[in-house]
N, C-alpha and C positions, 0 to 999 in steps of 0.2 A: 504494501500499501504505500503510495507517495504521499509528498504534503499535503497536496490539494485534496485528495479524497479525504485525509483524516480530518479535516476542518467541518465535513459535511455532516450535518444533522439531521437525522431522518426527520420526513416530510411526507405530507399524502395532500392529495386534490382530488376531490370527488365532484364530478359535474351536477351542477343543480337539477335535483329531482323533478321539477315542473318542465324543465327542459327535455330531460330524457323521455320522461313520460310522455309529453306532448309529440315528440317524435315519432314513437311507436304507436301512437293514437291515430296519428295521420299515415304511417305504414299500415295501420290497420284497417283504416277506413279506404285506403287505396285497394287493398285486397279485396274488401266486402263488395266495396262497385265493382271492381273489373273482374272478379270470378265470376259471377252470374250474368254480366253484360256479356262476356265471352262466351258463356254457355249458353245462352240465348242463340247466339249466332253460329253456333258451333255445327248445325245442320248441314250448312253450306262451306264448312272449312275443311282441309284435308286433316289426317291424321297427324300426319309431321306438323304441319301448322299449328296444331292445340300441345302437341309435344314441343314446340320450341315456345311458345307462350307460357306454358306450363314451368319447362325450364329456365324461363326468366323469373317469374314470380318465385319459385323457391330460391334461387340463385338471391335474388334481391333479398329475402329473408336470412338466408345464410350470411351473406357480407353485412345486413344492418345489426345481426346479434353480434357479429365480430366487432363492432365497434367499442372502445373502450370508456366506460364511463368513470375510472379512478386510475388514478397513477401515484403510484409510491417509490420514494428512490431511500434506500439505507444509507448508513454511514460509510458502506464501502463503496458506495456507487451504484450499487446493484438498482436497477428499475425493474418494476411490477405493474404492468399494464393489465387492468382485469376488465373483461366484457361480459355478457350474459353467456358466450357459448364459449369461452377460453380466457385463460391468462398467460400471459409472454413475462417469461422473466429472462431479462438480458443486463448487460451492464451499461453504464453510461459511455464508455470507451466504444461500444460497438454500434453507438447511434451516429452516424455520419451527417444527419442533417433532419432539421425539424421544420416544417413548411407549414406556414399559415396561408389564408387567403389573402392575395396582395393587396387588398384596400382594407382598411382597418372598420373592422366588425367586432362588436361585443359578445355574438354568439356563433358558435359554429362549429367545423371540424379542424384538427390539427393532424398534420399528417407527419408519422415519425418512420424517417428511411433507415431500418436497421440493417444488420449484414446480410440476412436472408429474406428479408419480408418487409412487407410495410404494414403499419399499424394506423390505427384513426382512433381520435380521442375527442369526445364532445368537449368543447370547452366555453368558459367564459373568460375572455381577456380580463375582464377588471377583479378578478379574484386574485387575491393576494397570494393564497396559496399555491396557486398553478405557476404565478409570477416567478416565487421562490424555487419550485422544482425545477423550471428553467434555468433560474441563476445558479443553481446547484448543479446542475447536468454540464452547465458551461464551466463551472467551476472543476467538475470530476473530468472532463473532456473540452479542453480550450481549443482542440480541434475541429470542433462541431461548427457547423454553420446553421444560421437561422435565416429563413427566405420567409417574404412576404412581409407581413404588416409587423411581424415580431424582431425584424433585422436589429432593432436597437438596445438587443440585450447585451449586457456589457458584463464583464466579470464581477461577481458578486462580492461585497466587503465581507469582513468575520462574522456577521450575522446573518450572512446569506441573502442581504439586499442587494439590488442592483439600481442604477439609477433608473432606468426603466419602471420600475416600481414607482417612482417618485415622481413621476411624469403629469399625472392628473392630479397629484395633490395640490391645493388650493393655496 
Protein backbone atom coordinates (compact mmCIF):
# COMPACT_ATOMS: atom_id res chain seq x y z
CA UNK A 1 0.00 0.00 0.00
CA UNK A 2 1.46 3.35 -0.99
CA UNK A 3 1.13 6.68 0.83
CA UNK A 4 -1.83 7.88 -1.24
CA UNK A 5 -4.05 4.91 -0.36
CA UNK A 6 -3.09 4.95 3.33
CA UNK A 7 -4.88 8.34 3.66
CA UNK A 8 -8.19 7.02 2.28
CA UNK A 9 -11.08 6.91 4.71
CA UNK A 10 -13.72 4.32 3.85
CA UNK A 11 -16.67 6.09 2.23
CA UNK A 12 -19.96 5.17 0.61
CA UNK A 13 -22.43 6.81 -1.77
CA UNK A 14 -25.98 5.59 -2.29
CA UNK A 15 -28.10 7.07 -5.08
CA UNK A 16 -31.24 8.88 -3.96
CA UNK A 17 -34.00 6.28 -3.61
CA UNK A 18 -36.69 8.40 -5.33
CA UNK A 19 -34.49 8.67 -8.42
CA UNK A 20 -33.83 4.92 -8.58
CA UNK A 21 -37.50 4.09 -7.91
CA UNK A 22 -38.66 6.56 -10.56
CA UNK A 23 -36.27 5.04 -13.12
CA UNK A 24 -37.53 1.49 -12.54
CA UNK A 25 -41.16 2.67 -12.46
CA UNK A 26 -40.67 4.32 -15.86
CA UNK A 27 -39.05 1.14 -17.19
CA UNK A 28 -41.92 -0.94 -15.83
CA UNK A 29 -44.48 1.41 -17.39
CA UNK A 30 -42.64 1.20 -20.72
CA UNK A 31 -42.75 -2.61 -20.55
CA UNK A 32 -46.42 -2.71 -19.51
CA UNK A 33 -47.40 -0.47 -22.42
CA UNK A 34 -45.07 -2.06 -25.00
CA UNK A 35 -45.79 -5.74 -24.47
CA UNK A 36 -49.59 -5.62 -24.93
CA UNK A 37 -49.22 -3.19 -27.83
CA UNK A 38 -46.78 -5.51 -29.58
CA UNK A 39 -48.92 -8.56 -28.70
CA UNK A 40 -52.00 -6.93 -30.26
CA UNK A 41 -50.12 -6.52 -33.54
CA UNK A 42 -48.37 -9.89 -33.33
CA UNK A 43 -50.72 -11.69 -35.72
CA UNK A 44 -49.21 -9.86 -38.69
CA UNK A 45 -45.58 -10.21 -37.56
CA UNK A 46 -43.16 -13.00 -38.21
CA UNK A 47 -41.88 -15.12 -35.34
CA UNK A 48 -38.36 -13.85 -35.96
CA UNK A 49 -39.44 -10.24 -35.57
CA UNK A 50 -41.29 -11.06 -32.33
CA UNK A 51 -38.19 -12.82 -30.97
CA UNK A 52 -36.07 -9.76 -31.80
CA UNK A 53 -38.51 -7.50 -29.94
CA UNK A 54 -38.63 -9.90 -26.96
CA UNK A 55 -34.83 -10.01 -26.90
CA UNK A 56 -34.70 -6.20 -26.90
CA UNK A 57 -37.08 -5.97 -23.92
CA UNK A 58 -35.26 -8.68 -21.94
CA UNK A 59 -31.85 -7.15 -22.71
CA UNK A 60 -33.07 -3.71 -21.63
CA UNK A 61 -34.14 -5.13 -18.28
CA UNK A 62 -30.90 -7.12 -17.92
CA UNK A 63 -28.80 -4.01 -18.57
CA UNK A 64 -30.96 -1.79 -16.35
CA UNK A 65 -30.78 -4.15 -13.39
CA UNK A 66 -26.98 -3.91 -13.66
CA UNK A 67 -26.88 -0.13 -13.08
CA UNK A 68 -25.27 0.42 -9.69
CA UNK A 69 -27.05 2.39 -7.02
CA UNK A 70 -24.25 2.25 -4.44
CA UNK A 71 -20.47 2.69 -4.57
CA UNK A 72 -18.17 2.07 -1.65
CA UNK A 73 -14.44 2.72 -1.34
CA UNK A 74 -12.31 1.02 1.32
CA UNK A 75 -9.14 2.30 2.98
CA UNK A 76 -6.98 0.17 0.67
CA UNK A 77 -8.52 1.81 -2.43
CA UNK A 78 -10.76 -1.13 -3.33
CA UNK A 79 -14.11 -0.22 -4.84
CA UNK A 80 -17.45 -2.02 -4.64
CA UNK A 81 -20.25 -1.11 -7.07
CA UNK A 82 -23.60 -2.64 -6.09
CA UNK A 83 -26.61 -3.06 -8.37
CA UNK A 84 -29.77 -5.14 -8.20
CA UNK A 85 -28.18 -7.75 -10.48
CA UNK A 86 -24.55 -7.92 -9.36
CA UNK A 87 -21.76 -6.54 -7.23
CA UNK A 88 -18.52 -5.51 -8.92
CA UNK A 89 -15.38 -5.52 -6.80
CA UNK A 90 -12.30 -3.85 -8.19
CA UNK A 91 -9.51 -1.50 -7.17
CA UNK A 92 -9.19 2.21 -7.87
CA UNK A 93 -6.04 1.52 -9.88
CA UNK A 94 -8.06 -0.62 -12.32
CA UNK A 95 -10.45 2.22 -13.14
CA UNK A 96 -8.91 4.24 -15.93
CA UNK A 97 -11.73 6.69 -16.65
CA UNK A 98 -14.93 7.97 -15.07
CA UNK A 99 -17.32 9.64 -17.49
CA UNK A 100 -20.27 11.89 -16.73
CA UNK A 101 -22.62 13.51 -19.22
CA UNK A 102 -20.83 16.26 -21.19
CA UNK A 103 -23.10 18.98 -19.84
CA UNK A 104 -23.64 19.72 -16.15
CA UNK A 105 -26.79 17.99 -14.96
CA UNK A 106 -27.59 17.11 -11.37
CA UNK A 107 -28.87 13.56 -11.86
CA UNK A 108 -28.11 10.87 -14.42
CA UNK A 109 -25.65 8.05 -15.00
CA UNK A 110 -21.90 7.91 -14.62
CA UNK A 111 -19.81 5.39 -16.55
CA UNK A 112 -16.84 3.66 -14.91
CA UNK A 113 -14.36 2.32 -17.46
CA UNK A 114 -12.82 -0.66 -15.71
CA UNK A 115 -10.09 -3.01 -16.80
CA UNK A 116 -12.43 -5.54 -18.45
CA UNK A 117 -15.87 -4.02 -18.35
CA UNK A 118 -17.96 -0.89 -18.08
CA UNK A 119 -20.13 -0.15 -15.05
CA UNK A 120 -22.81 2.49 -14.67
CA UNK A 121 -23.93 4.33 -11.55
CA UNK A 122 -27.05 6.36 -10.81
CA UNK A 123 -25.79 9.72 -9.61
CA UNK A 124 -26.73 12.98 -8.03
CA UNK A 125 -23.75 15.24 -8.61
CA UNK A 126 -24.72 17.57 -5.76
CA UNK A 127 -24.23 14.74 -3.26
CA UNK A 128 -21.06 15.39 -1.26
CA UNK A 129 -20.52 11.72 -0.47
CA UNK A 130 -20.27 10.98 -4.22
CA UNK A 131 -17.88 13.90 -4.71
CA UNK A 132 -15.80 12.54 -1.82
CA UNK A 133 -15.73 9.08 -3.44
CA UNK A 134 -14.45 10.59 -6.71
CA UNK A 135 -11.80 12.58 -4.85
CA UNK A 136 -10.67 9.47 -2.98
CA UNK A 137 -10.52 7.50 -6.22
CA UNK A 138 -8.35 10.29 -7.64
CA UNK A 139 -6.14 10.07 -4.55
CA UNK A 140 -5.74 6.30 -4.92
CA UNK A 141 -5.26 6.51 -8.69
CA UNK A 142 -3.69 9.79 -9.86
CA UNK A 143 -3.62 8.44 -13.44
CA UNK A 144 -7.41 8.29 -13.71
CA UNK A 145 -9.15 10.69 -16.07
CA UNK A 146 -12.50 12.31 -15.47
CA UNK A 147 -14.49 13.13 -18.57
CA UNK A 148 -17.56 15.24 -19.14
CA UNK A 149 -18.97 17.54 -16.49
CA UNK A 150 -16.62 16.05 -13.86
CA UNK A 151 -13.31 17.18 -15.39
CA UNK A 152 -12.68 19.59 -12.55
CA UNK A 153 -12.13 16.99 -9.80
CA UNK A 154 -8.73 17.73 -8.33
CA UNK A 155 -6.56 15.79 -5.93
CA UNK A 156 -8.24 15.94 -2.54
CA UNK A 157 -6.77 17.41 0.63
CA UNK A 158 -6.11 15.28 3.71
CA UNK A 159 -9.84 15.33 4.58
CA UNK A 160 -10.70 13.80 1.20
CA UNK A 161 -12.28 17.06 -0.02
CA UNK A 162 -11.45 18.57 -3.39
CA UNK A 163 -11.94 22.09 -4.61
CA UNK A 164 -14.77 20.84 -6.83
CA UNK A 165 -16.74 19.95 -3.74
CA UNK A 166 -16.90 23.59 -2.71
CA UNK A 167 -17.60 25.21 -6.08
CA UNK A 168 -21.31 25.62 -5.41
CA UNK A 169 -20.92 26.74 -1.80
CA UNK A 170 -22.17 30.28 -1.07
